[in-house]
LOVEXKOL-353401 format. One line per 3 residues: number of its first residue (from 1); their letters; for each residue x, y, z of N, C-alpha, C. Coordinates in steps of 0.2 Angstrom, whole numbers, m for minus. Example, Ala and Ser with C-alpha at 12.3 -4.5 7.8 and 13.67 -1.06 7.14 Angstrom:
LOVEXKOL-353401
1 = as = 66,m28,39,62,m22,39,66,m16,39 ~ 64,m11,35,68,m5,36,64,0,39
This chain:
LOVEXKOL-353401
1 = mrk = 280,m57,10,274,m52,8,269,m60,9 ~ 271,m65,7,267,m74,7,266,m75,13 ~ 272,m74,19,273,m76,27,265,m74,28
4 = fin = 267,m67,27,262,m63,32,253,m64,29 ~ 255,m64,22,246,m67,18,243,m73,25 ~ 248,m79,24,246,m84,28,247,m83,35
7 = rve = 248,m81,38,250,m77,46,242,m75,49 ~ 238,m70,43,233,m67,44,228,m71,43 ~ 228,m77,36,223,m81,34,223,m89,39
10 = kyl = 228,m88,45,228,m93,50,223,m90,54 ~ 225,m84,57,223,m78,64,215,m78,60 ~ 212,m79,55,205,m75,52,202,m82,54
13 = irl = 206,m88,52,202,m95,51,201,m95,59 ~ 204,m96,64,205,m96,70,201,m92,74 ~ 198,m86,72,193,m79,74,186,m83,72
16 = itl = 187,m84,65,179,m88,65,177,m92,68 ~ 183,m98,69,180,m104,72,178,m102,78 ~ 182,m98,81,181,m96,90,175,m96,90
19 = sli = 172,m90,85,166,m85,86,160,m90,86 ~ 163,m96,79,156,m100,80,155,m105,86 ~ 160,m105,91,159,m110,93,156,m104,99
22 = avv = 157,m97,101,155,m94,106,149,m93,103 ~ 145,m93,98,140,m92,97,135,m98,98 ~ 135,m105,97,134,m111,99,133,m112,106
25 = vtq = 138,m110,110,140,m111,116,135,m105,120 ~ 133,m99,118,129,m94,119,121,m96,119 ~ 121,m98,114,115,m101,114,111,m107,116
28 = glm = 115,m111,117,113,m117,123,114,m113,129 ~ 114,m111,130,115,m106,137,108,m103,138 ~ 108,m101,133,100,m96,132,95,m99,135
31 = tse = 95,m107,133,88,m110,134,88,m110,142 ~ 91,m109,145,91,m111,153,88,m103,155 ~ 85,m102,160,82,m98,162,87,m92,166
34 = pfr = 91,m93,170,96,m90,174,99,m87,169 ~ 101,m89,164,107,m88,159,106,m83,157 ~ 99,m83,155,94,m80,146,95,m73,150
37 = lyl = 93,m71,156,91,m65,161,97,m60,158 ~ 103,m65,158,109,m60,158,114,m59,151 ~ 113,m64,148,115,m65,141,108,m61,136
40 = swg = 103,m58,138,99,m57,134,97,m50,135 ~ 99,m43,131,95,m37,135,87,m35,133 ~ 84,m40,129,77,m37,127,74,m43,133
43 = erl = 77,m48,135,74,m52,142,74,m47,147 ~ 81,m43,150,79,m37,155,75,m32,152 ~ 72,m31,148,68,m25,146,61,m27,148
46 = egq = 60,m34,147,53,m37,146,51,m35,152 ~ 52,m37,158,51,m34,163,49,m41,167 ~ 44,m41,172,43,m47,176,39,m53,175
49 = lfe = 41,m58,176,38,m64,173,31,m66,180 ~ 25,m65,175,19,m67,178,19,m74,179 ~ 16,m77,185,14,m83,186,8,m83,186
52 = ypa = 4,m89,181,m4,m88,182,m6,m93,187 ~ m13,m90,187,m16,m84,186,m16,m78,188 ~ m13,m73,183,m11,m66,186,m15,m63,191
55 = iae = m22,m63,191,m24,m61,198,m25,m68,203 ~ m22,m65,207,m21,m71,213,m25,m70,218 ~ m27,m74,223,m32,m73,227,m28,m73,234
58 = npn = m30,m65,237,m27,m61,242,m31,m59,248 ~ m33,m64,253,m39,m63,258,m39,m56,264 ~ m34,m51,261,m30,m45,262,m32,m40,257
61 = qtp = m35,m42,251,m38,m39,249,m45,m38,246 ~ m47,m32,246,m53,m32,241,m55,m36,237 ~ m61,m38,235,m62,m40,229,m61,m40,222
64 = pak = m57,m42,218,m56,m38,212,m63,m36,206 ~ m62,m30,203,m68,m31,198,m71,m34,194 ~ m77,m34,191,m79,m40,187,m74,m40,181
67 = vvs = m71,m44,178,m67,m43,174,m70,m44,168 ~ m71,m40,162,m75,m44,155,m71,m44,149 ~ m73,m49,146,m68,m52,142,m67,m49,136
70 = pda = m60,m47,133,m60,m44,131,m60,m47,122 ~ m63,m54,121,m68,m55,115,m75,m52,114 ~ m77,m49,107,m84,m48,105,m84,m52,99
73 = vlt = m91,m51,99,m94,m54,91,m98,m47,88 ~ m99,m46,82,m102,m42,78,m102,m46,71 ~ m108,m44,69,m112,m46,62,m112,m40,58
76 = iai = m108,m40,52,m107,m35,47,m113,m38,40 ~ m117,m35,36,m122,m37,34,m121,m31,26 ~ m122,m36,20,m123,m33,16,m130,m27,14
79 = eqy = m132,m23,12,m137,m21,11,m141,m21,3 ~ m139,m20,m3,m141,m19,m8,m143,m27,m10 ~ m135,m34,m10,m132,m39,m11,m135,m45,m8
82 = sal = m136,m51,m10,m137,m56,m8,m129,m60,m4 ~ m125,m59,m9,m119,m62,m9,m113,m56,m12 ~ m108,m55,m11,m102,m53,m14,m95,m56,m11
85 = pks = m95,m62,m16,m86,m66,m12,m81,m64,m14 ~ m80,m56,m17,m73,m54,m19,m73,m48,m10 ~ m79,m49,m10,m78,m44,m5,m74,m45,2
88 = iil = m70,m44,3,m65,m46,11,m64,m44,14 ~ m65,m45,23,m67,m44,28,m59,m44,32 ~ m56,m39,32,m48,m42,34,m50,m39,43
91 = vng = m47,m43,47,m45,m40,53,m35,m39,55 ~ m34,m33,57,m28,m34,57,m24,m35,50 ~ m26,m35,46,m23,m34,40,m24,m41,37
94 = rer = m27,m46,41,m28,m52,36,m34,m54,34 ~ m35,m56,29,m40,m61,31,m44,m65,32 ~ m52,m62,34,m53,m67,40,m59,m68,38
97 = arf = m64,m66,32,m71,m69,32,m73,m66,24 ~ m76,m69,22,m77,m65,14,m85,m66,13 ~ m92,m61,11,m95,m61,10,m100,m66,4
100 = ddr = m99,m72,9,m102,m80,4,m108,m79,4 ~ m112,m75,8,m120,m74,11,m120,m66,13 ~ m128,m66,14,m128,m56,16,m124,m55,19
103 = qvr = m123,m59,27,m121,m58,34,m116,m60,36 ~ m111,m58,38,m104,m62,41,m105,m61,49 ~ m103,m66,54,m104,m65,61,m95,m67,62
106 = lev = m92,m63,66,m85,m61,66,m84,m60,73 ~ m80,m64,75,m77,m66,83,m71,m62,83 ~ m70,m54,85,m65,m52,86,m61,m48,94
109 = mag = m58,m48,96,m54,m45,102,m53,m38,101 ~ m52,m36,109,m53,m29,108,m44,m28,104 ~ m44,m20,101,m39,m17,99,m38,m21,90
112 = dti = m42,m25,91,m42,m28,83,m44,m21,78 ~ m41,m21,72,m43,m17,66,m48,m21,61 ~ m53,m19,59,m57,m21,55,m55,m17,49
115 = eid = m57,m19,43,m57,m17,35,m62,m20,31 ~ m65,m17,26,m69,m22,21,m66,m20,16 ~ m62,m25,11,m59,m22,5,m65,m25,0
118 = sts = m66,m20,m4,m72,m22,m10,m70,m18,m16 ~ m62,m18,m20,m58,m15,m24,m61,m20,m30 ~ m60,m25,m28,m64,m29,m34,m71,m28,m37
121 = ydf = m74,m23,m34,m82,m23,m36,m80,m14,m40 ~ m83,m13,m43,m83,m6,m48,m89,m2,m48 ~ m93,m5,m42,m100,2,m40,m99,1,m31
124 = pin = m104,4,m29,m104,6,m23,m106,1,m18 ~ m104,0,m13,m108,m6,m9,m108,m3,m2 ~ m115,m4,2,m116,m3,9,m116,m7,13
127 = yri = m111,m7,18,m111,m13,23,m115,m8,30 ~ m118,m12,33,m121,m11,40,m118,m17,47 ~ m118,m11,51,m117,m18,55,m123,m19,60
130 = tsv = m127,m25,58,m132,m27,59,m131,m30,68 ~ m128,m32,71,m127,m34,76,m121,m36,81 ~ m120,m33,88,m116,m34,92,m114,m38,99
133 = sdn = m111,m37,103,m111,m41,107,m112,m36,113 ~ m116,m36,119,m116,m32,124,m111,m29,128 ~ m103,m31,127,m100,m29,129,m93,m26,125
136 = lsf = m97,m23,117,m92,m21,113,m95,m13,112 ~ m91,m7,114,m93,0,113,m92,3,107 ~ m89,1,103,m87,3,95,m84,m4,90
139 = pkk = m88,m6,87,m92,m1,81,m98,0,85 ~ m104,3,84,m110,3,87,m115,m1,81 ~ m120,m3,84,m124,m7,80,m130,m1,77
142 = eqt = m131,m2,70,m134,m1,64,m128,5,62 ~ m122,7,63,m116,10,58,m118,9,50 ~ m117,13,47,m116,10,37,m111,13,35
145 = yta = m106,9,32,m101,11,28,m101,10,21 ~ m98,13,16,m102,13,9,m93,12,8 ~ m93,9,1,m87,6,0,m88,8,m8
148 = nqs = m83,13,m11,m85,10,m20,m79,12,m22 ~ m76,6,m26,m70,2,m26,m62,4,m22 ~ m65,1,m16,m60,4,m11,m62,0,m5
151 = ivm = m55,1,1,m55,m4,8,m59,3,12 ~ m63,1,17,m64,3,21,m63,4,28 ~ m62,8,31,m60,7,37,m67,7,42
154 = vgk = m68,2,45,m73,0,51,m69,3,57 ~ m64,3,58,m62,4,67,m60,0,70 ~ m56,3,74,m52,m2,79,m57,m4,86
157 = iiv = m59,m10,86,m62,m13,91,m62,m10,99 ~ m65,m7,101,m65,m6,108,m71,m11,112 ~ m69,m14,116,m74,m16,121,m75,m13,128
160 = k = m79,m14,134,m81,m11,138,m77,m15,144
């Protein structure tokens, strides 16, 4: 029985050593672009590699449509108070700004989700979108949101 256990132990040590060497060699090969395509299943699913700039000039094509920036700017203001520093603006679930002043100017991108966390205050607070950039479709200027010890969902940024 002892011989059998020693033999199994020897083969297990060899298997673990060879597996570790195989992992190190594979990871080393994955730093090279041609090998990564064949070794990584996720790499094959991602699609084609784009060379920048993505929109290349082609004399045979009609000129491309005007490209609009996905960036937008909006200003959110508190209506009744001069500052509420515990009121936090969350963009995509992360803190972006606080209401240290009456107004907060945000630079956002298309698809960002904006929320206002007012859980630290036990009274209703009105927020108003006071200005938006020209390319912003949502939220609209002069929209108001009321929070009563809650998190208010302003919404997802939509750019024209």
